[in-house]
N, C-alpha and C positions, 0 to 999 in steps of 0.2 A: 505493501501500499504506499502512496507516495505524502510526503508531509507538504503542506502547503503551507507557505503564512498566512494572515488575514487580505494583508495588503493587497500580493498577488492576486490572492484570490477576487478581490474586487475587482482589478484591471484586468480580469483574462476568463469570469463568470461565464458569459455566452457560452463561451468554447467550452471550457471544464464542465457544463452543464453535457452538451453536448459528446462531451467525454464519455463521461459517465455510463448517459444513456442509449450510446452507441455499442462504444468497448463493454462496457458495463469494471470501469473503471473505477478505484476507490481511492479518495483521499483525506487523510486525516488535517485537518483546520489546524493551525496553531497559533495562539494570540502571544504576545509575546515570549516566545518560542515555546512555550507548553501547549500540549497538544488538549485541544477544550470541545473537537467536533468532527461528526464525519462527516463525509455530503457520498454517499450512493444510490443506485439507480430505487425508483418504486419495486421493479422485478426483485432483485435483490431484498430489499425490505419485505416484500408480503413473503417471499420464501422462510427469508430467516423468521420470521413472527411466525408462517402455519410450523415449520420445523419445532419450536418452544412451543407451540402450541401440544404439539404431539409428542414432545419428549414430557411432559404435564401429567398427562395419559398416564394413572399408577399401574408400572409394571411394560408399558409400550418399550423402553429403550432393552428391558431383558428380552423382549418375546423379538425383535429385529434382529439382536444380535444369537438367538435361538437361527433364526431363519438364515441368516445369513452363513451360519455353523452349515444346517442343513443344506442351504444352496451352496455350495463349495464341493460337499461332500454329493451331491446330485439328490439328494433325500428331498422329501416331503410331495406333496402336493402338486400333480400337473394343472397350470390353468383352466383348459377346459375340462378337467373332470369341476374341478372347483365351480365352474359357469354351470352346471346342470342342473 
């Protein structure tokens, strides 16, 4: 992630927003040399929020780890059988 001073952000805001939206770049905004905020795309923010919601479900993380292990071993149920 790139760090950018707030003065540079002010000067280049339209270009930086375009980079964030188009190339999924992220910027840490610093004020007086200290990190104060992050600029990221709306899609990435929504993805992070969805991930946080899923991980807040009790047992979700454990279930995902089990599923990942099963997938690596080619165990578990086939999708077409689950959809029946």
